[in-house]
C-alpha positions in Angstrom: -56.6 -29.0 -35.7 -56.9 -29.8 -39.4 -55.6 -27.1 -41.8 -55.8 -26.9 -45.5 -53.0 -24.8 -47.0 -54.0 -23.4 -50.4 -51.1 -22.1 -52.5 -50.0 -21.5 -56.1 -46.3 -21.7 -55.1 -44.7 -24.9 -53.8 -41.5 -26.7 -54.6 -41.4 -29.6 -57.1 -38.6 -31.6 -58.7 -38.8 -29.3 -61.7 -38.9 -26.1 -59.7 -37.0 -26.9 -56.4 -36.9 -23.2 -55.4 -40.5 -22.4 -56.1 -42.2 -21.4 -52.9 -39.8 -23.0 -50.5 -40.9 -20.6 -47.7 -44.5 -22.0 -47.9 -43.2 -25.6 -47.7 -41.0 -24.7 -44.7 -44.0 -23.0 -42.9 -46.1 -26.1 -43.6 -43.5 -28.4 -42.1 -43.0 -26.2 -39.1 -46.8 -26.1 -38.4 -46.8 -29.9 -38.6 -43.9 -30.1 -36.1 -46.0 -28.0 -33.8 -48.9 -30.4 -33.9 -51.2 -29.1 -36.7 -52.6 -31.6 -39.2 -51.8 -29.9 -42.5 -52.8 -30.8 -46.0 -51.5 -28.9 -49.0 -53.7 -27.9 -52.0 -51.3 -26.8 -54.7 -52.0 -25.5 -58.2 -49.4 -24.1 -60.6 -50.8 -21.2 -62.5 -47.4 -20.4 -64.1 -47.5 -23.8 -65.9 -51.0 -23.2 -67.4 -53.4 -20.4 -66.7 -56.3 -22.8 -66.9 -55.0 -24.3 -63.7 -56.5 -21.4 -61.9 -60.0 -22.3 -63.2 -59.5 -26.0 -62.5 -58.4 -25.1 -59.0 -61.9 -24.1 -58.0 -63.4 -27.5 -58.9 -60.5 -29.4 -57.3 -60.7 -27.2 -54.2 -64.4 -28.0 -53.7 -63.7 -31.7 -54.2 -60.9 -31.5 -51.6 -63.1 -29.9 -48.9 -66.0 -32.2 -49.7 -63.9 -35.3 -49.1 -62.2 -34.3 -45.9 -63.2 -32.2 -42.9 -61.0 -29.2 -42.2 -61.2 -26.6 -39.4 -59.6 -23.8 -41.2 -58.1 -22.8 -44.6 -54.8 -20.9 -44.9 -54.2 -19.4 -48.4 -50.9 -18.0 -49.5 -51.0 -15.1 -52.0 -54.2 -13.4 -53.3 -55.0 -15.7 -56.2 -55.0 -18.6 -53.8 -57.1 -16.6 -51.5 -59.7 -16.1 -54.1 -60.0 -19.9 -54.5 -60.1 -20.4 -50.7 -62.8 -17.7 -50.3 -65.0 -19.3 -53.0 -66.8 -20.8 -50.0 -68.0 -19.4 -46.6 -68.4 -22.7 -44.8 -64.9 -22.7 -43.4 -62.8 -19.7 -42.0 -60.1 -18.4 -44.3 -56.7 -17.0 -43.3 -54.8 -15.2 -46.1 -51.1 -14.4 -46.1 -49.9 -11.6 -48.4 -46.2 -12.3 -48.8 -44.9 -9.5 -50.9 -45.3 -6.7 -53.3 -48.6 -7.8 -54.7 -50.3 -5.8 -51.9 -49.1 -2.4 -53.3 -47.7 -3.0 -56.8 -48.7 -4.8 -60.0 -52.4 -5.4 -61.0 -52.8 -7.8 -58.0 -53.1 -4.9 -55.6 -56.7 -4.4 -56.7 -57.9 -8.0 -55.9 -55.7 -7.8 -52.7 -57.6 -4.8 -51.4 -61.0 -6.3 -52.4 -60.4 -9.7 -51.0 -58.6 -8.9 -47.7 -61.8 -7.6 -45.9 -63.6 -10.7 -47.0 -61.3 -13.2 -45.2 -61.5 -14.0 -41.5 -57.9 -12.8 -40.9 -55.1 -11.6 -43.1 -51.4 -12.1 -42.3 -49.0 -9.5 -43.5 -45.2 -9.8 -43.3 -44.2 -6.2 -42.7 -45.4 -2.9 -41.3 -45.0 -1.4 -44.8 -47.7 -3.8 -46.1 -50.0 -2.8 -43.3 -49.6 0.9 -44.0 -50.3 0.5 -47.7 -53.1 -2.1 -47.4 -55.1 -0.2 -44.7 -57.2 -3.0 -43.4 -58.3 -3.9 -39.9 -58.4 -7.6 -39.8 -54.7 -8.1 -40.2 -51.7 -9.3 -38.1 -48.0 -9.0 -38.9 -46.3 -12.4 -38.9 -43.3 -12.8 -41.2 -42.2 -16.2 -42.4 -39.7 -17.8 -40.1 -36.2 -19.0 -40.8 -34.9 -22.5 -39.8 -32.1 -21.6 -37.5 -31.0 -25.2 -37.3 -30.6 -25.3 -41.1 -29.2 -21.8 -41.6 -26.3 -21.5 -39.3 -22.7 -20.4 -39.6 -19.9 -22.6 -40.8 -16.3 -22.0 -42.0 -16.3 -20.0 -45.2 -13.5 -21.9 -46.9 -15.1 -25.3 -46.2 -18.3 -24.1 -47.9 -16.4 -22.8 -50.9 -14.6 -26.0 -51.4 -17.9 -27.9 -51.4 -19.2 -25.8 -54.2 -15.8 -25.3 -56.1 -15.9 -21.6 -55.4 -12.6 -19.6 -55.6 -10.9 -19.1 -52.2 -9.2 -15.9 -53.3 -12.2 -13.9 -54.4 -14.6 -11.6 -52.6 -18.0 -13.1 -53.4 -21.1 -10.9 -53.7 -24.2 -13.2 -53.4 -27.4 -12.5 -55.2 -30.2 -15.0 -54.3 -33.5 -15.3 -56.2 -35.0 -15.2 -59.7 -32.9 -12.6 -61.5 -35.3 -12.6 -64.5 -38.1 -10.8 -62.5 -37.9 -7.1 -63.4 -38.7 -5.9 -59.9 -35.6 -7.6 -58.5 -33.5 -5.1 -60.5 -30.7 -7.3 -61.5 -29.5 -4.5 -63.8 -28.6 -2.5 -60.7 -26.8 -5.5 -59.2 -24.6 -5.9 -62.3 -23.9 -2.1 -62.6 -23.0 -1.8 -58.9 -20.7 -4.8 -58.9 -18.9 -3.5 -62.0 -18.3 -0.2 -60.3 -17.0 -1.9 -57.1 -14.7 -4.1 -59.2 -13.0 -1.0 -60.5 -11.8 -0.4 -57.0 -11.3 -4.0 -56.0 -10.8 -6.5 -58.9 -11.1 -9.4 -56.4 -14.9 -8.9 -56.2 -17.0 -11.5 -58.0 -20.7 -11.8 -58.4 -22.2 -15.2 -57.5 -25.8 -15.9 -58.6 -27.8 -18.3 -56.6 -30.9 -18.9 -58.6 -33.1 -21.9 -59.2 -31.1 -24.1 -57.0 -32.5 -26.6 -54.4 -33.1 -24.9 -51.1 -30.8 -27.5 -49.4 -27.7 -25.8 -50.9 -28.6 -22.2 -50.0 -27.1 -22.3 -46.5 -23.8 -23.4 -48.0 -23.7 -20.5 -50.4 -24.6 -18.1 -47.6 -21.6 -19.3 -45.7 -19.4 -19.3 -48.8 -20.2 -15.7 -49.6 -18.7 -12.4 -48.3 -21.9 -10.3 -48.6 -25.5 -10.7 -49.7 -27.0 -8.0 -52.0 -30.6 -7.0 -52.5 -31.9 -4.0 -54.5 -35.5 -4.9 -55.3 -38.1 -2.2 -56.1 -40.3 -3.7 -53.4 -40.4 -6.7 -51.1 -42.5 -8.1 -48.2 -40.2 -9.8 -45.8 -37.4 -11.2 -48.0 -36.3 -14.6 -46.8 -32.7 -14.2 -48.2 -32.1 -11.4 -45.8 -33.2 -13.4 -42.8 -31.3 -16.5 -44.0 -28.1 -14.4 -44.5 -28.5 -12.9 -41.0 -28.9 -16.5 -39.5 -25.5 -17.4 -41.1 -23.8 -14.1 -39.9 -23.3 -13.0 -43.5 -22.9 -9.2 -44.1 -25.9 -7.7 -45.9 -26.3 -4.7 -48.3 -29.9 -4.0 -49.1 -32.3 -1.3 -50.1 -34.8 -0.4 -47.2 -37.7 -2.5 -48.5 -40.3 -4.5 -46.6 -39.0 -5.3 -43.1 -35.3 -5.2 -44.0 -34.5 -2.2 -41.8 -36.1 -3.8 -38.8 -34.4 -7.2 -39.5 -30.8 -5.9 -39.9 -31.2 -3.1 -37.4 -27.8 -1.7 -36.3 -25.9 -4.9 -37.0 -22.3 -4.1 -37.7 -21.3 -5.1 -41.2 -24.8 -4.6 -42.6 -25.7 -1.5 -44.6 -28.8 0.0 -46.2 -28.4 1.6 -49.6 -30.4 3.4 -52.3 -30.9 2.0 -55.8 -28.1 4.2 -57.2 -25.4 1.8 -58.4 -22.7 4.1 -57.1 -24.2 4.0 -53.6 -24.7 0.3 -53.8 -21.0 -0.1 -54.8 -19.9 2.1 -51.9 -21.9 0.0 -49.4 -20.6 -3.2 -50.9 -17.0 -2.1 -50.3 -17.8 -1.1 -46.7 -19.4 -4.5 -46.1 -16.4 -6.4 -47.7 -14.1 -4.4 -45.5 -15.9 -5.5 -42.4 -13.6 -7.8 -40.4 -15.0 -11.4 -40.3 -18.7 -12.2 -40.0 -21.5 -10.3 -38.3 -23.6 -11.0 -35.2 -26.7 -11.1 -37.3 -27.9 -14.4 -36.0 -28.8 -12.8 -32.7 -31.1 -10.4 -34.5 -33.3 -13.2 -36.1 -33.7 -15.5 -33.1 -37.3 -14.2 -32.6 -37.9 -15.2 -36.2 -37.1 -18.9 -35.7 -39.7 -20.9 -37.6 -40.9 -22.8 -34.5 -41.7 -19.4 -32.9 -43.5 -18.2 -36.0 -45.5 -21.5 -36.3 -46.7 -21.2 -32.7 -47.9 -17.6 -33.5 -49.8 -18.8 -36.6 -51.5 -21.7 -34.7 -52.5 -19.2 -32.0 -54.0 -17.0 -34.7 -55.9 -20.1 -36.0 -57.3 -20.7 -32.6 -58.4 -17.0 -32.2 -60.2 -17.2 -35.6 -61.9 -20.4 -34.7 -63.0 -19.1 -31.3 -64.4 -16.0 -33.0 -66.4 -18.1 -35.4 -67.8 -20.2 -32.6 -68.8 -17.1 -30.7 -70.5 -15.6 -33.8 -72.3 -18.9 -34.5 -73.6 -19.2 -31.0 -74.8 -15.7 -30.8 -76.6 -16.0 -34.1 -79.0 -18.5 -32.5 -80.0 -15.9 -29.8 -82.8 -13.5 -30.6 -81.5 -10.1 -31.6 -83.2 -8.3 -28.7 -81.3 -10.5 -26.2 -77.8 -10.1 -27.7 -77.0 -6.9 -26.0 -77.5 -8.5 -22.7 -75.0 -11.2 -23.6 
């Protein structure tokens, strides 16, 4: 099976944390036997790259045969659906389905692709389309695994005597609500001066497991999310989590002791942080995410590819049959 992944997010030496979850999924698909090429264009670097992407895309599919195209995010999906020769699978990863201006092209484009992958039930409720399946991005459980906290701290020169609140991601994005993070940590520090905020942003993905093991709690307070990778990665490392109930977070953390849901009220966030920091030792979160191992997710995606291809073959075959005879078939 030859697959062309079309994406406007993919890691590079200049942006090592840009779209790491797409790269991880590509690599897991390859390990499961799919022949995957990546067509990447960076619209953040230059908006004209979106226009150029259409011409580059047609050149790509003209020079090599593919069975199916898998686009990540709606703007990549628009490039992929610029043709109807090959089936298109589109993954909506996050809040673009129901917030920002991208919700309009998302709702327009989704019925036009052969299958859409959503990463949470929340997305499905808000998108209201039929040709969708819920498949969140997987986590590499061999990469994200527990290790002694103090060893991880020494590796990154982090203080051994502090209670580290981790925040992972791009803190400049307004929907991530870093203002709430800072306010909540300030309130919590009034009760426990040992608390310290540790920002993990723009770093190579290779170091993130170390920070997950070095921290005492992971914090997430975004306005909206799809299926945040940081939560799943923290759970894989048995790191306590405090998060607002966005995307699939409630389902992922479940009733795990040491993990708490909060509102966006800084006082409530601070209270939940103090509870998580008071939890003795690590959590048992790793058991909650075993079904999200990236190999399991890759097999589910390949199965979806096969279903789409089988459907296309069936439609193509029936289209050759006279209309009056199709009912009998």
